[in-house]
Structures are given as structure tokens and as C-alpha cells.
N, C-alpha and C positions, 0 to 999 in steps of 0.2 A: 600534318606534314606540310613543310614550307619549301618554297623554291627559291633558290639564291641565284641572282643574276641581275643585270641592269634592268631598269624600268623601261617600258616601251618607249621607243623614240620615233620622231617624224621629222620631215624636212618640209618647209614651205617657203615659197618665194613672195617677196613684197617689192613694191615699186619705190625706188628712190627718185630724187629730182633728176631731171635730164634723161629719163628713160633708162637709168641704170637699175640694177636689181640687188637686193640683199637676199641671200638664202640663209634661213635660220634652221639649224639642226640641234635638236634637244628634246627634252621630255615631251611626250606625245600632247599632253594637256596644255603645256605651255605653247607648244607650236601652233596648236589649233586656236587658242586664245589670241595669240599675236596675230594670227591671219584674220580673225574676226575684228580685232581692234584696228588693223590697218584698213580694212574694208570701210570701217566707220570713221576713219580719220583720227583715231584715237591711239595711235602707236608712236607718237611724236618722239618721246625720249629715246626709244630704241633706234628710230631712223635717223635721229640727229647725231648719235654717236657712230652709226654706220656711215653717214655721209662725211663725217670728219675723217674717218679712216680712208674713205674713198678720195678725198682731197689730199691728204698727206702721203698716201701710199705706204703708210707704216702700220704694222699690225699693233693691236692693243690687246691687253688682258684686263678684264674687269672681274674683281673677286667681291662676292657678296653684292652683286648689282641687284637693287631692288626695282622690279618692273611693276608699276601699277597700270593695269590694262582692264579693258571691259570685254566680256566674252559675247557670244552671239546674241545673248538675251538682254545685253546691256548691263549685266551685273559686274560690279567692280571685283577684280581678282588680282591678288598681289603674288608675285613670284620673287624668290631670291635665288639667283643663279650665278655661277662662275662662268664667264664667257670669254672665249678667245675670238677676237674679231681679225680676220686675215683678208687682205685685198686679193682679189682675183684678177690676174693680169691677162691682157690680150696678147695677140701674136707680136705686137710692137713693144711689149713690156710695160704698157700703161694700165693703170688701175681701171677696170672696167666694171667691177662690182665687188661685193663684200660677202664673205662667208662668216657667219656667227655660229660658233660651235659651243653649245651650252651644256652643263651638267648641274644637277641639283646637289649642292654641298651638304644638304641635309639627309641625302639618301644614305642609309647605313653602309659603311665601308665593309667589304668582304672580311670575314674572320680569317685568322691565319690559316685555318684548315682549308677553307674554300680558295683562299688565294694561291696556296701551294697546288692544290688540285687543278685550278684553272691555268697556272703557269706551265704545268707539265703535261697536261692532258688536252686532247682536242675539245674545242668548245662547240663544235657542230658536226653534222655529217653532210655529205653531198646529196643534193637533189638530182636523181637520175631518171631517164625516161622509162626504163623497164624494171627498175627496182626501187621499192619504197623502203627507206632506212629509218630507223628510230634507235635511240640509245638513252639510257638513264643511269645516273649515279645515285646511290642512297648511302650517305655517310653514316658511320656507326653512331655518332653522337656529337653534341655541340662542342664538346671540349677534346674530342679525339684527335690525336696527332694524325697528320696526312698518311694515308695508307699506301699500299703497293698495288692496288687494282688499277688496271688500265684496259682501254679498249682502243681499237684503230679501224680505219678503213682506208684502203689503197686502191686507186684507179691504176690499173696496169696498162701497158702499151697496147695489148691485144684486146682492150675493152672488157676484159674480165675484172672482177671485183674481189679484192682480198679483205677478209674479215678477221679481226683478231680480238681476243679477250685473254688477258693474263693476270697473274697475281704473284707479287713478291712477298715472301714470308716477312711478317713483322709490320710495324708502323715507324713513323718518324722520318727524320731527314735522310738516313741511310737507305731506308727502303724506297723512298721516293726517287732518290738519285739513281738507285739500282734499276728501278722501273723505267725511269726516263732513258737511261742508256739502253736497256733491252728494247724498248719500243723503238728507238731511233735506228737500231741495227736491223731489227726485224722488218721495219718499214722500207729500209733501203733495200734488202734482199728481195722482198716481195715486189717492190717497185721495179726491180731489175728483171722480173719474170721468173723467179724460182718457184717451183712447186712447194706445197706446204712442208712436206717431209724434208725437202733439201733446205728450205729456209731454217727449219728447226735444228738441223745438223750444224749449219753455220752459226746459229745462236748459241748452240751448245758449246762450241769452241770459243765464242766470244766470252760466254758467261764463266768459263773456267778461270779467268784471270780477273773477274769483276767482283770486288767486295760486295757482299749482300745479295749476290744473285744465286747462290747455291740453292737448289730445290725450289726455285721459282717454277711456276707451272704456266702453261699457255695452250690455248686452242686456236689453231690457224685453219682457216677455210678459204677456198677460192671458188667463187661462183661465176658460172657463164650465164649472163642474163638471157642469152638467146636460146640456149638448149636446156637450161636448168640443172646441168651437171654441177654437182658440188663436191669438190675434193677436199678432204680435211685430215688433219693430223693433230694428235693431242700429245702433250708432254706433261704426264701427271695431272691432267685437267679434265674436268667434266666434259664429256662429248656433246655435240650440238643436239638439239631437239627440233624435230620438224613438225609443223602443224599446218593443216589445210583443211579443205572441204571433206576429206575422207577421215579426218581425225588426227591424232597425235602419234608420231612415231619417234621412239627412242633410238638413237644411233648407238653403235658400239664404240668403246675406247679402241685407240689404234695401237695400244701396248707400250707406247713410249712413256718412261717415267720422268719425273721432274728434272730440271736442268741439273747436271752434275751427278745423276744417278746412274751413270754408265749404261743406259739402255739405248736401244736402236729405235729410230723414228720411222714409222711407216704410215702410209696414207691409205684411206678408204675413200670410196666414192658412193654417193647416193644422188637420186634425182629429185628435184623439186618440180611439182606440176605447175601449171600457169598461174595459180593464185596461192601456192604454198609459201610458207614462211619458214625461216630457220632462225633458231634462237641460240645465241652463245651467251654465257653467263659465268660468273665467279662463284666460288663455293660459298659465299655469303648467302646465296639464294637457297642453299641446302642446309648448312650447318646453322640453324637458327634456334633460339631458346626453346627447349622442350621438344625438339624434333631430332630424330636420328637422321642419318644420311639418306636412309631408304624412305622414311616418311616425308623428309623434307623434299626429296626429289619427286615423289607422288604428288605432293601438294603443289610444287611448281608446275608439273604437267597438268593438273586439274585446272589451276588458275589460268595458265596459258590458253587451254582450250576455251574457257569461259571468255576471256578477253578477245580471243580471236573471233568468236562467235558474234561479237558486237560489231564486226565489220568496220572497225574504225581504222585510223592510219596506223603505220608501224609505230610512230611515237606514241599514239594514245594506247596502243596495246602494251608497250613497255610500262608506260606509267600505271596502267590499271593493274598489271601483274604485280609490280612493286607495292602498290597501295594495298592490295589484297594480302599479300604476304606479310607485310608489316602490320597490318591491322590484326591478323590472325595471331602472331607470336611475338611482335617486335623484332629487333635484330641486334646482334652483338658484334657484327663485323660489317665492313663496307660491303655493298651489293652493287654489282654492275651488270646491266643487260645491254646486248647489242642484237637487234632484230632486223632481218632483211627479207622483204616479201616481194616476190615476182608480181608484176602487175602489167596490164595492157600498156602499150606505148602511149605516152601523153600526146593527146592531139594538139595540133598547132592552133594558134590564134590568128584569125584573119579578119580584117575590117577594111571597108572602103569608105574614105572620108570625102566630104564635099567642101570644097574651099568656100562655098557660098553659105552652107547651112550649119556646118560642124565647127566645134571648137576642140582645143586640145583635150579637154575632159572626155570627149567622145572616145578617145583612145586610152587615156589614162585610166579611167574607171574599169573598163573590161580587162586591161592589162593587170591592174591590182587584184581583181577577181581571180584571173587566171593563174597568176603567181601563187596566190593563197591556195587555190585548188591543187596545184601540183606538190604543195608541201613546203614552198620557200618561205623563209621568215628572216627576221633580223634586218641589218642594215641594207642588205643586198636588195630587198624589195624597194625601200625608200630610193636607193640610188638608181635603180633601173627605171622606176616610174618617174622620177624627176628628169633624168637624162632623156627619156623617150619623150616626155612632155615638151621639153626644149626643142628637140628635132621636129617634132610634129608642128609646134608653133611656127618655126621657120618655113616649113613645107607649106602650110596653109596660107601664110602670109605672102610668101615670095615665089612660090613655084609657078604661078600663072598670073603674072602681074597684068597681062592683056586680056584675060578672060573672065567673065562674071562667074562662072561655075566650072571649076576644074576638079579633077579626082586625085586623091592621094592614097596610096595603098599602105596598109600597115599590117605587119605580120610578126609573130613571135614564136620561136620553137625552142625546145630544150634538147641540146645536143648530148652525145654519148659521154662527153667528157664533163657533164654537169654544168655547162654554161647556157645561158639563155641568149639566143641571137635575136635581136629586134631589127627588122628591115623596114625602112620608111622610104617608099619609092613613088615618083611621080613622072608624069609624061612631059613636064615642062622644063623650062630653063629658070633656074633662080634669078630674080633680079639682082644685078651686081650691087655689092654692098657700097654704100657711100662712105667717105671718110668720117662723117658725123654719125653713122649708124652704129654707135656702140652698144645699143640695146640688142641688136641682132647678134653682134659678135660675142657678147658676153653669153648668150644662150648656148652657143656651140662650144665656147671655152669651158663653161661649167659642165656640159654634157660630157665632154671628153675627159675632165677631171674625175667625173663621178663613176665612170666605168672602166673596165680593163682596156678596151680598145674601141675606137670609133674611126671608121673610114668613110670617105665621101667619094663616090664614082659618078663623074659628070660626063655625059655623052650626048649625042644628038637625040637620042631616044628618051632623055630625062636625066634626073638626078636620083641616085640611090645612096642612102645613108645606112650604114650597118653598125650596130652596137653589139658588143660581146661582153658578158659579165658573168662570173661564177655566182651560183645561187646555192645556199645551204639552209639547213634547218638547225636552229640552236638546240644544244643538249642541256637540259636542266640538271643542276646539282640539288638533290633533295635532301632534306634532313629532318629528323623527328627528335624531339627532346628526350632525354634519357628517361626510361621508366623502369621500375623494378622488374627484374627478370625472374622467372620461375626457378626454384632451387634445382640444382643438378645433383645426380647421384654422387655420393662421395667416391674419391679416387683411392685405390689401394693397389699396391703391387708388392708381391712377396714370393719368395722361393719355397717350393714344396720341400726341398732338400738341398743341402749344400753340397751333395755329391755331384758327379758329372752328369748323371742323369736327372737331376732336379729341374723342375720347370718353373720358369717365372710366370706367375698368374697375375694378369692385370685386370682390374675391374673399374667400372665407372667411366667418367668423362676424361678423356685425354685432350686437353685444349691448352691455351696459352697459359693458364694458371697451374695446370698440373704437369705439363711437359718437362719442366726442369726436374721434377721428382722422378719421372720415368727414366730421364737421362742418367740420374745418379744411380738408380736401381740397376739399369742396363750395364753401366760401367762396372759396378760391384759383381753382378751375376756373371759377366763374362771375363772378369778380371782384365779390364781395359782391352777386350778383344782377343785375349790369349786362350780362351776357352770357348768351345762350342756351347750353344745353349738354345733350348726351345722356349719360345714365349707364347703363352696361351692368351689370345685376345678375345676369346669367346664371349666374355662377360662385359667387354668394353661397349658403352652405350653411345659415345661420341668419339670419333677419331678425327680430330681437326688437322689442319695443315701443319701447324707447329709439331703435333705429335707424329706426323709422317716424317718430318725433317728429322726428329730424333731417331726413328727407326731406320731411315736411310744411313745416318751417320753410324749407328750400331752395326748395321749390316756390313757397311764398307770397312769398318774398323776390323771386324772379325775377318773379313775376306783378305784383308792386307796381311794377316797372320796365318793364312790358309786354314782358318777356322770357319765355322758356319753359324749364322743365326737363322733358326727356323721359326717362321711366324705361323702360328696355328689359328685359323679363323674359319670355322665351317661355313658353307653357303647358308645364306639366311641371316647371318649375324651382321651387325652394322659395320664391324671391321672388315668383313670379307669384301663388301662392295667397294669400300675405299682401297683396300690393298689391290684389288683388280684394276680399279681406276687408275692408280698411279704406277702400276707395274711391279708392286712389291711382292705379288704372288709368283713372280717369275724368276728364273735363274738370271742373274745380272750379266752373265757372259753368253746367254743364249742368242 
């Protein structure tokens, strides 16, 4: 199984002539090597170009720039990078430093599948103080067209958290476009504070006029991190699974059918204990090669319990479940998981620095460890650590110019909105900046550019700098190479009699390959909806989402002619559980 996404990146700062700085952001290996080369005085070519940009004030772009450097051990290392060099301006509009943003042109470009998925879906989940979130996509195959799976997380005004997983029938551009539209509408309604069932009602109305949205499914849940209350509603979608120290609990469907299925949407409530987790997932986790819906659900529950017992992060739990399911059977459809686990509130980080004994690294290193520990990742960690280091540097150097040993307070906390707030406070007054003190100005300018907000509060009691920046955890897109799938039982559909009491008997797997055949048989057996008919699904081994769509269409076609399509699936059969899940075992007008 491979992971698709950018290589790890890092940011480092190196000194230019005159006390200016160049900040290099790029592949982590290149950044660390450049820092080592600069310390050894062997980064001349890079710094020469950066100083030229500083003097001219004009940005440059270098394509295929070959950098010959030496690493910390003195070994020669060559990098070929595409680099954008941008001057950083101070408050007076003068160039005070240079930002070098580099990418590796040899890094494989995302495939069209990954590119479409990344453009339409969230690339990360928020890091929150009382909920640990994780999510995973597993694409169906290397050459598979982009699918309709999606997930989302929405922080609501009352600090509750909305969780969404959904699936649009089919693959390709139309399925992806429908998915993106449904996701946007649902995100807006949940962000406005609607409950899960009300949000699905609005989504149903929107989907009625959206091409490709018919019979899309979704599970929507709203979690209160403080109380553990979880309200959820399903529209033809598998209901959530809860796992915790007491074991695994399967929740019940709420009765709503897929969008466009003329069903009502209701909500249910369950409670999560202090260390419980809830899993939302698409049907790709159940409908896997060689597995019925029932056995697929049993295996998902079993693997979830095993992964939870490892006591890893929510992200690690998702990836372990996906890996175990894929190793057992492979997969024929996209698979999406979203896990939310209640956790104790994240403790704050507090450090007292000495202006005589400590350096910026005294704060940077613990901050990096703390951010990693709370689950943050990606560029946000680099940006926060670097910005905080610049502020600490200013405080250590300028807060107590008349004292040999002063104190600087450093604190970091994670807010309910998923932002890290860093506070650097001292009891002194910063030495006034001189006109030629560009080095100092640059540090604060860069810090302000790196984070969402930076404020400075100067008073008689000292100077306090506050940084705020959202932190997230990247979501990987996983993919495995195509492998031979086990054979499925042959599909067969036939009428027992051409008379009005004849039953259409369906056998084998009803999936994307065989659903068109079922559609033809249903049209013939019901005479395009003008004749009532019973359909025996007892011998159906797999009833996939495309087959469900065909059954909904046939039922509605009969209902429009005041006829009835009766679906027969005794308890314990594969079809029974699917019909109950999507609401096809109910009267559509009930």
C-alpha cells in the first residue's frame, strides 16, 4: 500500500550579509543540508542569489537549479530544485529578507485520480483539544476514475463537531462534481447549526435538481465533545460504529433512504464515553471481494476493535483498519473512513526562559515536540515553530537590555477552534529599534507572515506577543495496485411465470457489472412499472449501491403508476440487511 502526497517539508533560516536572513522552505532533506552547509560556510551559491534578490527587491524563479552542498558530515550532496525567491518587505516597504520556496521537480506528479480527489476533498482534519480525529481514503486502483466518496468535518458555532461521510453512485467527472456540490451544501447547513436530520432534509431538496445526485447516500453526525452526546442520521448509508474500552457497539440505521428515495430523515442519539471513538465509513469497507454485506460488516467491526486496542492515534487506527481489510480481501471500490475519539483536554505548554542562559531553541524544541504530540502535522508545524522562534529571539535579545539575567515566559495552548495560541511575555521593555536594525524587523515581519495573526501588547508591565495559527493533521490518499479478485457467483434473474402472480427471482451478485441486467429484467417484469411484481432477493449474495439504485428506480416507477414492487428478502440474507439499511424495506410514504 502506498501513500500519495507531498514529501515532508521543513523551513530553515540562514544569515545573509548585513544581518539579513533568508528563509528556505522545501524538501526536508534539502532544508537540513542547506542549514548544515551554511553553518560550514559552504552555501555560497544559494546565498549569492538570495542577496541579489535582496538588493534588487525583485522576485526570481529558478527552474532546475542545481545546488551542490555539503551535509553535516561534510559529504557532498546535490539537489535539483525549482525555487521561487521572493523578497520580504518591512513596514517601510524595503526588502528586509528573502523567502526561498523550493519543490523537487523529480517528485512524481499526482495521477489524475489523486489530483481530482485532492481538489475536491479535504486534505486534512482539524486538531482539537478534546477530540482526536483521523481519516483515510483508499482508492480502488491505480487507473480508477475519481469516485464519489467524501468525508468532512465542520466546527460549529457552539463548539460541537459535525462529521460526514457520503457516497455518490458511480465514478468519473459527473460523480465527482455531484459529490463536491453535495459536500458544499451539507457543510454550509451544518455550519449554520442545523441538526443532522434537518441538514439531510435540506440536502434532499438540493439533490432533487442536481444531476448525478440521485440515490447518493450520507451519514451525518454531530458530536458534543464536552458531554459525549452524538446525534446522527443516515440517508441510505451504513450507520456509525462506536468502539471503546467496553468493546464495540453497532448503532441502528435511522430509517432514511438515499437522496431522492422519498423517505423521511430522522435522527438518533448515542453517548460516547471519555475514551470512546465513533467510526463513519463508506460501503467500500463492507462490499469487498468475497464478502457479503454481513460478513464485511463483521470483519470491519473485528478489525476496528483490534486497531483500537493498540491505543494509537485516531489516524493510526484508521490506517490500521484499512490496511487489515485490504490485506484480507483486496478492494473493488473506494474506501473512506472517518474516526473521532474523545480524549482528555490537551495540556498547555509552559516554559520560563532566561535571557542569560537560554537560546530560541529552548522554546522551539519543546514546541515541536508538543505540536507533534497533540497530532499536528504538515506546514502548520513548520510555520508555528519558525514564527515562535523569531518572536522568542526578539524577546531574549531586546526585552531586558539593562539586565544581565531577565525572564521570558513562553506558553502554547490549543483552542476549541483548532488554533494554537503561542504567548511570549516578558516583564521588560523592548529596546527601541534603530533605523539600521533590519535584522530585528525582519524577524517580526516573517513571523507575522507565517501565522494567521500576530499581536503585540506593550504596557508598563512588559511586552506580550500573541501568535494564533490553525493546526491540522494531513489525510493520506492510499492506493494499492490492482490484484486479481476472487470470482463471484454468476448473476441470474428470471420470472417464475409470466402471469400476474409470477415472481422475479434474482441470484448471485448485483453490482456495477450486473445491475444493468437487473434493470432490464425489472422493466420487462413490471412492463415499465404498469404491473405489480414481487422480486425474490433471497439468493442474492451481494447487493451493491448500484443495485440499490436500480431497485429504488423500479419501486418509484411502479408507485407512479399506482402499482407495487414487493421486495422479498428474509432476515439473515445478504439483501435483507442492505434493504433495511437504505430503507427499502419500508413503505416510501410512511
